[in-house]
C-alpha positions as CSV (number, residue, x, y, z in Angstrom):
1,M,99.8,96.8,81.2
2,K,101.8,99.2,83.4
3,S,104.7,97.8,85.4
4,D,105.5,98.6,89.0
5,I,108.4,100.9,90.1
6,Q,111.4,98.6,90.2
7,N,114.6,100.6,90.3
8,R,116.3,104.0,90.2
9,E,115.6,104.4,86.4
10,D,111.9,104.2,87.2
11,I,112.3,106.7,90.0
12,E,114.1,109.1,87.6
13,R,111.3,108.6,85.0
14,L,108.7,109.4,87.7
15,V,110.6,112.4,89.0
16,N,111.3,113.9,85.6
17,T,107.7,113.4,84.4
18,F,106.4,114.9,87.6
19,Y,108.6,118.0,87.6
20,D,107.9,118.5,83.9
21,A,104.3,118.9,84.9
22,V,105.1,121.0,87.9
23,K,107.2,123.5,85.9
24,T,104.1,124.6,83.9
25,D,101.4,124.0,86.6
26,S,99.2,127.0,87.2
27,V,98.8,126.4,90.9
28,I,102.3,125.5,92.2
29,G,104.6,126.0,89.2
30,Y,105.5,129.6,90.2
31,L,106.8,128.4,93.6
32,F,109.5,126.4,91.8
33,T,110.2,128.6,88.8
34,D,109.7,132.2,90.1
35,V,110.1,132.0,93.9
36,A,112.6,129.2,94.6
37,R,114.2,129.6,91.1
38,I,115.0,125.9,91.2
39,K,118.2,124.9,89.4
40,W,116.9,121.7,87.9
41,E,120.3,120.2,87.2
42,H,120.9,120.2,90.9
43,H,117.4,119.6,92.2
44,L,116.5,116.6,90.1
45,P,119.4,114.4,91.3
46,K,118.5,115.2,94.9
47,M,114.9,114.2,94.2
48,Y,116.1,110.9,92.6
49,D,118.0,110.2,95.8
50,F,115.2,111.3,98.0
51,W,112.5,109.1,96.4
52,E,114.8,106.2,95.8
53,N,115.6,106.2,99.5
54,I,111.9,106.5,100.5
55,L,111.0,103.5,98.4
56,F,114.1,101.3,98.5
57,Y,115.9,102.5,101.7
58,T,119.1,103.2,99.9
59,G,120.4,105.8,102.4
60,K,121.6,108.0,99.5
61,Y,119.6,111.1,100.4
62,S,120.9,113.7,102.8
63,G,119.2,117.0,103.1
64,S,116.8,119.2,105.1
65,P,113.6,119.5,103.1
66,M,111.7,121.0,106.1
67,I,114.1,123.9,106.3
68,V,113.8,124.6,102.5
69,H,110.0,124.5,102.7
70,R,109.9,126.9,105.6
71,E,112.2,129.3,103.8
72,L,110.0,129.1,100.7
73,H,106.9,129.8,102.8
74,Q,108.6,132.9,104.2
75,Q,109.3,134.1,100.6
76,S,105.8,133.3,99.3
77,T,103.0,132.2,101.6
78,M,101.8,128.7,100.9
79,S,98.5,127.2,101.8
80,E,96.9,123.8,102.2
81,V,95.8,124.1,98.6
82,H,99.4,124.1,97.4
83,F,100.3,120.9,99.3
84,E,97.0,119.2,98.3
85,H,97.6,120.1,94.7
86,W,101.2,118.8,94.9
87,V,99.8,115.5,96.1
88,E,97.3,115.4,93.3
89,L,100.0,116.0,90.7
90,F,102.3,113.4,92.2
91,T,99.7,110.7,92.5
92,S,98.3,111.3,89.1
93,T,101.9,111.1,87.7
94,V,102.5,107.8,89.4
95,D,99.1,106.4,88.2
96,H,99.9,107.5,84.7
97,L,103.3,105.7,84.6
98,F,103.1,102.7,87.0
99,A,100.9,100.2,88.8
100,G,101.7,97.9,91.7
101,A,102.7,97.6,95.3
102,K,105.7,100.0,95.0
103,A,103.6,102.5,93.1
104,D,100.9,102.4,95.8
105,D,103.6,102.7,98.5
106,I,105.2,105.8,97.0
107,K,101.8,107.5,96.7
108,D,101.0,106.7,100.3
109,R,104.4,108.0,101.4
110,A,104.0,111.2,99.3
111,V,100.6,111.9,101.0
112,H,102.2,111.4,104.5
113,I,105.2,113.5,103.6
114,A,103.0,116.3,102.2
115,Q,100.8,116.3,105.4
116,V,103.8,116.5,107.7
117,M,105.4,119.3,105.6
118,M,102.1,121.2,105.4
119,F,101.6,121.0,109.2
120,K,105.2,121.9,110.1
121,T,105.3,124.7,107.5
122,L,101.9,126.3,107.9
123,H,101.2,125.6,111.6
124,R,104.5,126.3,113.2
């Protein structure tokens, strides 16, 4: 039986597993590897802080993800398909690793975040 997301270690496991899938994904992988040229050693700790703050209200994250996504969209046009696929990958990763109230919460929040990002990026 799968456990629920309980702490930062679980967040790190989720984020690492998710981005391992993203790096080789045929739909959105290029945005991270070829367009944004993500430096994973810097990006992953930020994502740990981001999702830990989203789920556990730690206050550790500071950043401007909206600005980053708008700049990325200027470099390589994104569409609703990209955002929807990101949600599919994220939720399937959560479902693969965890089950419970926090797992459901992080999936709901991811959907909401993706919708806001998509709207503000594509319909600005």
